C-alpha positions as CSV (number, residue, x, y, z in Angstrom):
1,X,-27.4,-6.8,13.2
2,X,-26.3,-10.6,12.9
3,X,-28.0,-13.4,14.4
4,X,-26.9,-17.1,14.3
5,X,-29.2,-20.3,13.8
6,X,-26.3,-22.5,14.7
7,X,-22.5,-23.0,15.3
8,X,-19.9,-25.9,14.8
9,X,-16.2,-26.4,15.4
10,X,-15.2,-29.5,13.0
11,X,-12.0,-31.2,12.9
12,X,-10.7,-32.3,9.4
13,X,-10.8,-35.9,10.7
14,X,-14.5,-36.0,11.4
15,X,-14.9,-35.2,14.8
16,X,-17.6,-32.3,15.7
17,X,-15.8,-30.7,18.5
18,X,-18.6,-28.3,19.4
19,X,-22.0,-27.4,18.7
20,X,-24.4,-25.0,19.7
21,X,-28.2,-24.3,18.4
22,X,-29.9,-21.2,19.2
23,X,-33.5,-22.0,19.7
24,X,-35.0,-18.4,19.7
25,X,-33.4,-17.5,16.4
26,X,-34.5,-20.9,14.9
27,X,-38.1,-20.1,16.0
28,X,-37.9,-16.5,14.7
29,X,-36.6,-18.2,11.3
30,X,-39.4,-20.6,11.2
31,X,-42.1,-18.2,11.6
32,X,-40.9,-16.1,8.6
33,X,-40.1,-18.9,6.2
34,X,-43.7,-20.5,6.7
35,X,-43.9,-23.5,4.3
36,X,-40.4,-22.9,2.8
37,X,-38.8,-23.7,6.4
38,X,-36.0,-26.4,6.4
39,X,-34.5,-27.1,10.0
40,X,-30.8,-27.3,10.5
41,X,-30.2,-30.9,10.5
42,X,-28.6,-32.9,13.4
43,X,-25.0,-33.1,14.0
44,X,-24.3,-36.3,12.1
45,X,-26.1,-35.1,8.9
46,X,-24.7,-32.0,8.8
47,X,-21.3,-33.0,9.1
48,X,-21.8,-35.7,6.1
49,X,-23.4,-32.7,4.1
50,X,-20.5,-30.3,5.0
51,X,-17.5,-32.8,4.0
52,X,-18.9,-33.5,0.8
53,X,-19.4,-29.8,-0.1
54,X,-16.4,-28.6,1.8
55,X,-14.0,-30.6,3.3
56,X,-13.4,-33.3,0.3
57,X,-13.3,-30.3,-2.1
58,X,-10.5,-28.4,-0.2
59,X,-8.5,-31.6,0.2
60,X,-8.7,-31.9,-3.6
61,X,-7.6,-28.5,-4.3
62,X,-4.7,-28.7,-1.8
63,X,-3.4,-31.8,-3.5
64,X,-3.6,-30.0,-6.8
65,X,-2.1,-26.9,-5.6
66,X,0.7,-29.1,-4.3
67,X,1.4,-30.5,-7.9
68,X,1.4,-26.8,-9.2
69,X,4.1,-25.8,-7.2
70,X,6.1,-28.8,-7.4
71,X,6.4,-28.0,-11.4
72,X,9.1,-25.6,-12.4
73,X,7.8,-22.4,-13.2
74,X,10.2,-20.8,-16.2
75,X,8.5,-17.5,-16.2
76,X,8.1,-14.7,-13.8
77,X,4.5,-13.5,-13.0
78,X,3.5,-10.4,-14.6
79,X,0.4,-8.3,-14.0
80,X,-0.1,-7.1,-17.5
81,X,-2.8,-4.7,-16.7
82,X,-0.8,-3.0,-14.0
83,X,2.3,-3.6,-15.5
84,X,4.2,-4.7,-12.3
85,X,6.1,-7.8,-11.7
86,X,4.6,-9.6,-8.7
87,X,6.4,-11.2,-6.2
88,X,6.6,-15.2,-6.4
89,X,4.5,-17.4,-4.0
90,X,7.1,-19.4,-1.7
91,X,4.3,-21.0,0.6
92,X,1.6,-23.3,0.4
93,X,-1.8,-21.3,1.6
94,X,-3.9,-24.5,2.1
95,X,-5.8,-22.8,5.0
96,X,-8.3,-20.7,3.1
97,X,-10.5,-21.9,0.5
98,X,-10.1,-21.3,-2.9
99,X,-11.9,-18.6,-4.8
100,X,-12.1,-20.6,-7.8
101,X,-14.5,-22.9,-6.0
102,X,-16.3,-20.3,-4.0
103,X,-16.1,-17.1,-6.0
104,X,-17.9,-15.3,-3.2
105,X,-15.8,-16.5,-0.4
106,X,-16.3,-19.4,1.7
107,X,-20.2,-19.4,1.7
108,X,-22.0,-22.6,0.8
109,X,-25.3,-24.1,0.2
110,X,-25.8,-27.7,1.6
111,X,-28.1,-30.4,0.5
112,X,-28.9,-28.6,-3.0
113,X,-28.9,-25.4,-1.2
114,X,-32.1,-26.4,1.2
115,X,-29.7,-25.1,3.9
116,X,-28.1,-21.7,2.8
117,X,-26.0,-19.8,3.6
118,X,-23.5,-21.5,5.7
119,X,-20.3,-19.7,6.3
120,X,-16.9,-20.9,7.4
121,X,-13.1,-20.2,8.0
122,X,-10.6,-22.8,8.4
123,X,-7.4,-22.6,10.1
124,X,-6.5,-26.2,11.3
125,X,-10.2,-26.6,12.3
126,X,-13.4,-25.6,10.7
127,X,-15.2,-22.7,12.4
128,X,-18.7,-23.0,11.0
129,X,-22.0,-21.1,11.2
130,X,-25.5,-20.9,10.2
131,X,-26.4,-17.1,10.0
132,X,-29.9,-15.8,10.1
133,X,-31.2,-14.3,6.7
134,X,-34.4,-13.1,6.4
135,X,-36.2,-15.1,3.9
136,X,-36.9,-15.0,0.8
137,X,-33.3,-15.4,-0.2
138,X,-31.2,-17.6,-2.2
139,X,-27.8,-18.3,-3.5
140,X,-28.4,-15.9,-6.5
141,X,-28.7,-12.9,-4.2
142,X,-26.1,-10.6,-3.9
143,X,-23.9,-11.1,-0.9
144,X,-23.4,-7.3,-0.7
145,X,-27.2,-7.2,0.0
146,X,-27.0,-9.6,3.1
147,X,-24.6,-7.9,5.8
148,X,-25.4,-10.8,8.3
149,X,-23.2,-12.9,6.3
150,X,-20.2,-10.6,6.5
151,X,-21.1,-10.3,10.0
152,X,-21.2,-13.8,10.7
153,X,-17.4,-13.7,9.2
154,X,-16.3,-11.3,12.0
155,X,-18.0,-13.5,14.8
156,X,-16.2,-16.5,13.6
157,X,-12.9,-14.8,13.4
158,X,-13.5,-13.3,17.1
159,X,-14.4,-17.0,17.9
160,X,-10.8,-18.1,16.3
161,X,-8.9,-15.4,18.3
162,X,-10.5,-16.6,21.7
163,X,-9.3,-20.3,20.7
164,X,-6.1,-19.2,19.1
165,X,-3.8,-20.6,21.7
166,X,-5.7,-24.1,21.9
167,X,-6.6,-24.5,18.3
168,X,-3.8,-27.2,18.0
169,X,-5.2,-29.3,20.7
170,X,-9.0,-28.8,20.6
171,X,-9.6,-32.3,20.9
172,X,-8.6,-32.4,24.5
173,X,-9.7,-28.6,25.1
174,X,-12.2,-28.1,28.1
175,X,-15.0,-25.9,26.5
176,X,-16.5,-24.4,30.0
177,X,-14.7,-21.2,29.4
178,X,-15.8,-20.9,25.5
179,X,-19.3,-21.4,26.9
180,X,-19.1,-18.7,29.1
181,X,-17.8,-16.7,26.4
182,X,-20.5,-17.5,24.0
183,X,-23.3,-16.7,26.7
184,X,-21.7,-13.3,27.2
185,X,-20.6,-12.4,23.5
186,X,-23.9,-14.1,21.8
187,X,-26.7,-14.4,24.0
188,X,-29.8,-15.8,22.6
189,X,-27.7,-16.2,19.4
190,X,-27.2,-12.6,18.6
191,X,-23.7,-11.2,18.9
192,X,-23.6,-8.2,21.0
193,X,-19.7,-7.6,21.6
194,X,-17.5,-10.4,20.8
195,X,-14.0,-8.7,21.3
196,X,-12.3,-11.0,23.6
197,X,-10.3,-8.8,25.7
198,X,-13.6,-6.9,26.4
199,X,-15.3,-10.0,27.3
200,X,-12.7,-11.2,29.7
201,X,-12.6,-7.4,31.3
202,X,-16.3,-7.7,31.8
203,X,-15.8,-11.0,33.7
204,X,-13.1,-9.7,35.4
205,X,-14.6,-6.6,36.8
206,X,-17.9,-6.4,36.1
207,X,-20.0,-3.3,35.6
208,X,-19.8,-0.3,37.7
209,X,-22.7,0.2,40.2
210,X,-22.9,3.8,39.5
211,X,-21.9,5.7,36.2
212,X,-22.6,9.3,35.5
213,X,-22.9,9.1,31.5
214,X,-24.8,12.1,30.0
215,X,-25.4,10.1,26.7
216,X,-26.2,6.7,25.5
217,X,-23.2,4.7,25.3
218,X,-22.0,3.0,21.8
219,X,-22.2,-0.3,21.0
220,X,-18.5,-0.8,20.7
221,X,-17.8,0.3,24.2
222,X,-19.6,-2.0,26.5
223,X,-18.1,-0.8,29.9
224,X,-16.3,2.3,30.8
225,X,-12.4,2.6,31.2
226,X,-11.0,3.5,34.9
227,X,-7.3,4.3,35.3
228,X,-5.0,6.9,34.3
229,X,-5.8,8.5,31.0
230,X,-3.7,8.1,28.0
231,X,-3.8,7.6,24.1
232,X,-1.7,5.8,21.9
233,X,-1.4,6.3,18.1
234,X,0.9,4.2,15.7
235,X,1.2,4.8,12.3
236,X,2.4,1.7,10.7
237,X,3.6,1.7,6.9
238,X,3.9,-1.7,5.1
239,X,6.2,-1.2,1.9
240,X,5.9,-3.9,-0.8
241,X,8.6,-3.6,-3.2
242,X,9.7,-5.4,-6.3
243,X,13.0,-4.7,-8.3
244,X,13.9,-6.0,-11.3
245,X,17.7,-4.7,-11.9
246,X,18.3,-1.5,-13.9
247,X,18.4,-3.4,-17.4
248,X,14.5,-4.2,-17.0
249,X,11.9,-1.6,-18.1
250,X,10.2,-1.9,-15.2
251,X,12.9,-1.6,-12.7
252,X,11.3,-0.8,-9.7
253,X,7.6,-0.7,-8.3
254,X,6.7,0.1,-4.9
255,X,3.7,1.3,-3.0
256,X,3.0,1.4,0.8
257,X,0.0,0.1,2.9
258,X,-0.5,2.0,5.7
259,X,-2.2,1.3,9.0
260,X,-3.3,4.1,11.8
261,X,-3.6,2.3,14.9
262,X,-5.1,3.7,18.1
263,X,-5.3,2.9,21.9
264,X,-7.5,5.1,23.7
265,X,-7.4,4.8,27.4
266,X,-10.1,7.6,28.2
267,X,-12.8,8.0,31.1
268,X,-16.4,8.3,29.9
269,X,-17.6,8.4,26.3
270,X,-15.5,11.4,24.8
271,X,-15.4,12.8,21.3
272,X,-12.1,12.7,19.9
273,X,-10.4,14.4,16.5
274,X,-7.0,13.2,15.3
275,X,-5.6,15.3,12.7
276,X,-3.6,13.3,10.0
277,X,-0.8,15.0,7.9
278,X,0.2,13.6,4.8
279,X,2.9,15.8,3.1
280,X,3.2,13.7,-0.2
281,X,-0.3,14.8,-1.3
282,X,-3.8,13.0,-1.1
283,X,-4.0,9.5,0.4
284,X,-5.3,6.7,-1.9
285,X,-8.1,4.4,-0.7
286,X,-8.5,6.1,2.9
287,X,-10.9,4.3,4.9
288,X,-11.8,4.7,8.6
289,X,-13.2,2.2,11.4
290,X,-17.1,2.2,11.7
291,X,-16.9,4.3,15.0
292,X,-15.3,7.0,13.1
293,X,-16.2,9.7,10.4
294,X,-13.7,12.2,8.2
295,X,-14.2,15.7,8.5
296,X,-13.7,17.8,5.1
297,X,-10.3,18.7,4.3
298,X,-8.4,21.3,6.8
299,X,-9.3,24.7,5.7
300,X,-5.7,25.7,6.0
301,X,-3.9,22.7,4.6
302,X,-5.2,20.5,2.1
303,X,-2.7,18.0,3.3
304,X,-4.4,17.4,6.6
305,X,-7.4,15.1,7.2
306,X,-9.4,15.0,10.6
307,X,-11.0,12.0,11.8
308,X,-13.3,12.2,14.4
309,X,-14.7,9.2,16.5
310,X,-15.9,8.1,19.9
311,X,-13.3,5.2,20.7
312,X,-13.7,1.6,21.5
313,X,-11.9,-0.1,24.0
314,X,-8.4,-1.4,23.5
315,X,-6.2,-1.1,20.4
316,X,-8.2,-0.6,17.3
317,X,-7.3,0.3,13.5
318,X,-8.5,3.9,13.2
319,X,-8.0,4.1,9.3
320,X,-6.2,2.7,6.4
321,X,-4.7,4.1,3.5
322,X,-2.3,3.5,0.3
323,X,0.5,5.8,-1.4
324,X,1.2,4.0,-4.8
325,X,4.1,4.5,-7.2
326,X,6.4,5.6,-4.4
327,X,9.4,7.9,-5.9
328,X,12.0,6.3,-3.7
329,X,12.5,3.0,-1.9
330,X,14.6,2.8,1.3
331,X,16.9,-0.1,0.0
332,X,17.9,-0.4,-3.6
333,X,19.9,-3.7,-4.6
334,X,21.0,-5.7,-7.6
335,X,20.9,-9.7,-7.5
336,X,22.8,-11.9,-10.0
337,X,22.7,-15.8,-9.6
338,X,24.7,-17.8,-12.3
339,X,25.0,-21.3,-13.0
340,X,28.8,-21.9,-12.8
341,X,28.3,-25.7,-13.4
342,X,25.4,-28.1,-13.3
343,X,25.3,-28.2,-9.5
344,X,27.1,-25.1,-8.7
345,X,25.4,-21.6,-8.4
346,X,27.3,-18.1,-8.1
347,X,25.6,-15.7,-6.1
348,X,26.4,-11.8,-6.1
349,X,24.1,-9.3,-4.2
350,X,24.5,-5.7,-3.7
351,X,22.6,-3.4,-1.4
352,X,22.8,0.5,-0.8
353,X,20.7,2.5,1.3
354,X,18.9,5.4,0.0
355,X,19.7,8.9,1.6
356,X,16.0,9.4,2.6
357,X,16.7,6.8,5.5
358,X,20.4,8.0,6.3
359,X,21.2,7.7,9.9
360,X,18.1,5.7,10.7
361,X,18.3,2.8,13.2
362,X,16.9,-0.8,12.1
363,X,15.3,-2.9,14.5
364,X,16.3,-5.5,12.4
365,X,17.1,-6.1,8.8
366,X,17.7,-9.4,6.9
367,X,18.0,-11.0,3.4
368,X,16.9,-14.5,2.5
369,X,18.0,-16.1,-0.5
370,X,15.5,-19.2,-1.0
371,X,16.1,-22.4,-3.2
372,X,12.5,-23.9,-3.3
373,X,11.7,-27.2,-4.5
374,X,15.4,-28.3,-4.3
375,X,17.6,-30.5,-2.3
376,X,19.4,-29.4,0.6
377,X,22.6,-27.0,-0.1
378,X,25.8,-29.3,0.2
379,X,28.3,-26.5,1.0
380,X,28.7,-22.7,0.6
381,X,31.7,-20.3,0.5
382,X,30.0,-17.0,0.8
383,X,31.6,-13.7,2.5
384,X,29.3,-10.4,3.3
385,X,30.7,-7.1,4.0
386,X,28.9,-6.8,7.2
387,X,26.7,-8.8,9.4
388,X,26.5,-12.6,9.4
389,X,25.7,-15.5,7.0
390,X,23.8,-18.7,8.0
391,X,21.8,-21.5,6.4
392,X,18.3,-21.5,7.0
393,X,15.9,-24.5,8.1
394,X,16.8,-27.5,6.2
395,X,19.6,-25.8,4.4
396,X,17.1,-24.9,1.5
397,X,17.9,-21.1,2.0
398,X,20.7,-18.7,3.0
399,X,20.2,-15.8,5.6
400,X,22.3,-12.9,5.6
401,X,21.9,-10.8,8.5
402,X,23.1,-7.5,8.2
403,X,22.4,-5.7,11.4
404,X,20.7,-2.8,12.8
405,X,22.8,0.3,11.3
406,X,23.7,1.1,7.4
407,X,26.1,3.5,5.8
408,X,24.6,5.2,3.2
409,X,27.7,5.9,1.6
410,X,28.7,2.6,0.8
411,X,27.5,-0.4,-1.1
412,X,27.0,-3.6,1.3
413,X,27.6,-6.8,-0.6
414,X,27.6,-10.6,-0.4
415,X,29.4,-13.0,-2.9
416,X,30.1,-16.5,-3.0
417,X,29.2,-19.9,-4.2
418,X,26.8,-22.6,-3.1
419,X,26.8,-26.2,-4.2
420,X,23.8,-28.6,-4.7
421,X,23.8,-32.6,-4.8
422,X,22.4,-32.8,-8.3
423,X,22.4,-30.8,-11.5
424,X,18.9,-29.6,-12.0
425,X,18.2,-25.9,-13.1
426,X,18.4,-23.6,-10.3
427,X,17.8,-20.3,-11.3
428,X,14.3,-20.3,-12.5
429,X,10.9,-19.6,-10.9
430,X,11.0,-19.5,-7.4
431,X,14.7,-19.9,-7.1
432,X,15.4,-16.5,-8.6
433,X,15.2,-13.9,-6.3
434,X,15.7,-12.7,-2.8
435,X,13.4,-11.4,-0.1
436,X,14.3,-8.4,2.4
437,X,12.7,-8.1,5.7
438,X,13.2,-5.2,8.0
439,X,11.5,-3.0,10.5
440,X,12.6,0.8,11.1
441,X,11.2,2.4,14.2
442,X,10.3,5.9,14.3
443,X,10.5,6.6,10.8
444,X,7.7,7.1,8.0
445,X,8.5,6.9,4.1
446,X,5.0,7.9,3.2
447,X,5.1,11.2,5.0
448,X,2.1,10.5,7.2
449,X,2.3,11.8,10.6
450,X,0.1,12.8,13.7
451,X,0.6,16.0,16.0
452,X,-0.2,14.6,19.3
453,X,-0.6,18.5,20.6
454,X,-3.1,18.8,18.1
455,X,-5.5,16.0,19.0
456,X,-8.5,17.2,20.7
457,X,-10.7,15.4,23.4
458,X,-14.2,16.7,24.2
459,X,-15.3,17.2,26.8
460,X,-12.0,18.6,27.4
461,X,-9.6,16.4,29.8
462,X,-6.1,15.8,30.7
463,X,-4.5,12.9,28.8
464,X,-1.2,12.1,27.4
465,X,-1.0,11.7,23.6
466,X,2.0,9.5,22.1
467,X,2.4,9.2,18.6
468,X,5.1,6.8,16.9
469,X,5.7,5.7,13.4
470,X,7.2,2.3,12.1
471,X,8.0,1.2,8.8
472,X,7.7,-2.5,8.1
473,X,8.0,-5.1,5.1
474,X,5.7,-7.8,4.0
475,X,7.0,-8.2,0.3
476,X,10.4,-6.7,-0.7
477,X,11.8,-8.5,-3.6
478,X,15.0,-8.3,-5.9
479,X,14.7,-10.5,-8.8
480,X,17.9,-12.4,-10.5
481,X,19.2,-10.3,-13.5
482,X,19.9,-13.6,-15.0
483,X,16.8,-15.7,-14.4
484,X,16.0,-18.2,-16.8
């Protein structure tokens, strides 16, 4: 259970866009703290303290990060413990605080820790909360022992989701609807159900006048579904891969981070059991939603895990898993970039589809060759065996769109030259790789599947169960063989 003493939305320019105090929670805290009680300061004082401890520190770190990115990095990043070459960071992630400053995350104490904890997230606007923590408690306390801090982050994320469409223009935003959301999601300072879709559904339809329900309704299902029963399960696999060329001892490293998403439109409060089959063996780091539990492995097949749960409303992540050290990758590649002259670069990229994915239809597939921290490309003379080649935004990258189908019996290639306005080194650091992005519907590389006919619902009811797989990429990198 989490309660909040106060809540703010703060613009980095100094405007407090919104503030809310919760007197009921504050009175409870004052009674427990006794002589050690310190009230939440007024908005002006709070902003001055928050600016000194957070905003000014983040601004300084952003400037420091920019200076680091602007330097040429002549070495690739290597994780020596895991013996894995890591993908380069091609963007500045300035929207989240740095862990060097706040090693336990964005949790700070203001005014020499007299106001602690203060939690916040930042995405163009600071979302700030003072969660209720029973005294005595101090910054030296392990945060694992204070679940209300974690819960306050979840609440701030849900607030962001409510305001995400207006976050770029919150200064002109009318907060009437937001006040209504807070009154429903967090009455008297204690969040009950903060899911945006649930709150809007309650406001739109209200609660049924008569409900025949035999057991207590779970906290994650504030109202009952009405309509045609059906359940959708999506197994989404995110492959993360680094390829270094055949002459590198590491050559290729790849793993999958998978998510099992579920959207159960079911009447009442049923119990659902979903059998998850994983043909490649046991899954690593398999965790499930708080509403679910893992039963013991199937008595017949040790490659099946059964998940039982009382489902919430809407789409949610039923489980997450990881598969390390994949024996094969869907697309194998080799990239070469050589400096022909001081400002001229010769490119050669070859891609081959693995037989495991032969005949599969891609939703999209494209390659990006970035030239970070470089002036725009003057010209290029590049040909591709398939698809189209264009400049990226700002002419600081080349985009090769390969289309939706591959022939696994042939090697697709891109060859040519690009010319820059000056003769600085262009084959080092973040200029020395290519990035692949693709999505493959109805395909599983990790061998994880769900048989829709084996899904059981109790009490027994008739509901259509659909299951689909998809393979996506978030970091699929091929390094230049001739990088500096």
